[in-house]
N, C-alpha and C positions, 0 to 999 in steps of 0.2 A: 464610491462604492462602500468604503469603510463606514461612512456616516450612515448610509442606508442599512448596512448589516447591523450596526449598533442599535439603530432605532427599532429594527425588526426584532432583534433579540430582546430589547427592553419591553417591547409591546407584548411579545409572546410570554415573557416571564411574568409580566403584570397580570395578563389574562389567566394564566395557569395558577398564580397565587390566589387570585380572587375566587376562581372555581374551586380550588383546593380548600380555601377557607370556608366557602359555603357548604361544601360536602361534609367537612368536619363538624360545622355547626349543626347541620341537619342530623348527622349521626349521633351527636351528643344531646340532641333535643333542645339546643339553645334557641333555634328558630322553630317555632311551633307550626303545625299544619295550617292553623287559622291564618297566621301571618303570611305564609306562602300563598294561600288562597286569596287573601286580600290584595297582595301585590299583583298576582296574575289577573285578578278581576279589574284592578285599576288600569293595568296595561291594556287589556282588551277594550275597556270602556273609553279610553282616551285615544282618539284617532291620531293626534300628533305624536303621541308616544309610540304607537304601532308603526307609524311612518319612520320614525327615528330608528326603531329596532330593525325594520326592513333594510334601511340604508346601511346600518351598521353590519348586518349580516352579509350584504353584498360586498362591503369593503373587506370584511374578513376573508371571504372567498377569493376576491381579487388579489389581496395581499398574499394569501397562501399559494395561489397559482404563480404569482410573480417570484416568490421566494423559491418555489420548486424549480422554475425554469432557470433561475440564476444558479441554483445549486447544481442542476444537471449540466448546464453549460460550463460551469467551472470544472466539474469532473471530466467532461469531454476534453477541455483544453489541457488539463493536467495529463491526460493519457496520450497526447500527441505533441509533436514539435512541428511547428509550421514556419515556412520561410517562403519568400517570394522569388520566383524566377522570372526572366523576361516574358516567358510564355504563359505564366500563371502561377498560382499558389501550389506549394507542395507540402504535404503533411506526412510525417513519419511516426509510426506507432512506437511507443516506448518499449513495448514488448519485443519488437524487432531489434531495437538497440540492445536490450538485455541478452537476447540470443546471440547477437554479434559479439558481445563481450565474453560470453561463455566460450565461444569458439576461439577467440583470441587468446584466452588464458590457458587453453588446453595444452599449449606448447610448453608450459612451465612444469617440469617434473616435480617441483617442490609442492605443488598444489594438488590435493586429492579431489576436492570439490569446491565449487564456487557458485553462489546464488546472488546475482546482482539485482538491485532495485533502483531504477532510474526515475528521478523526479525533475520536472522542468517548471520554472516560473520566471517571473520578470528578472530575478537576480541572476539567473543562469541555470546551468544543468548540474544536478547533484547525483552522484552515483554512490550508493551504499552497497558494499559487497560483503557478504557473509561467507567466510572461507573456512575450509578444513585443510590444515597443513600437515605435512609429515613431520615426525619428531626430530629427524636428523638434519635440521636446517637452521639457518640464522633468521629468526623471525623479523627483526627490524629491516634486514637487507631484503628479505623476500617480500615483505609488505610494501616496501618502497618500490621494488621492481614491479609489483602488481599495479600500484598507483600510476607509475610512469607509462606502463603498457596501455592501461585502460584510458588514461587521459589522451595519449597520442593517437590511439586507434579511433576514439570517438571524435576527436578533432579532425582527423583526416577523413573520416567517413562523412561527417556532417558538413565540414567546411564552414563552421560558424566561428564567430569571434567572441561569443559569450563565454564568461568564465566557467570552467568545468572543475568542480571539486570532487575528489574521490576519497571516500571514507572506507576503511577496511576494518571489519570486525572478525577477529579470529574466534570462531565458535568452538572448534575442536582441534585436538592434536592427535593425529593417527600414526600408528606404526606401519612401516612398510612390510608387506607380506613377502617373505623370501620364498622363491620357488624351490623345488627339490634340487639338491646339489647333484651335479653330474660328475661321475667319476673321472679322474684325470686319465690321460692316455696311458701313462705308465702304471696306473693303479689297477691291479687285477681284482676282478669281482670274486667274492667268495664262492667256491664250488660247492654244489650240493652233494652230500654223501648219504647214501642209504637207498632203500628200495622205494619205488613209487607204487602206490596201491591205487587201482582203478575200481570204482564201484559203479554199478548200474542201478538206476531208479526205475 
């Protein structure tokens, strides 16, 4: 697959370089209109050349369709995790795993917000979490706690043996918003003194 991808990339690069060079030459006047007319006339007059051009065009279309199918298939594989059960194959959406991680981290009071991004390939499962933490916490201790919870929860949920790496990126440090202080039981509220005026509208 890597060899095919490399050859395809080289092929497309070569074609675009040639087309770009021709367009630049035409815009600068390096290739005259008479030259272009002669080349096109020669191509139309030679049957073998027209046949070669037709075959080349068909190959271009087939290669483009093949590359598109490979790309779409790769994207679909990356969006799901598949494993085999005795009764058949099971696929799990990576979005479902991300939502599960969000719910699992809600129990941590140190975390204000968490946005996970799950990736899966042949090397294993990688979870990249972008978090917003509160300011009155120990960052190394909290991030280690997040990594342990995410790794344990994902392993327990999927039941897979593939390695799971958890990366944590602290994007923001937020301050906790303190609610209004309630008066103590023995603390008396200040009494209002004066006359109350009522007005009608």
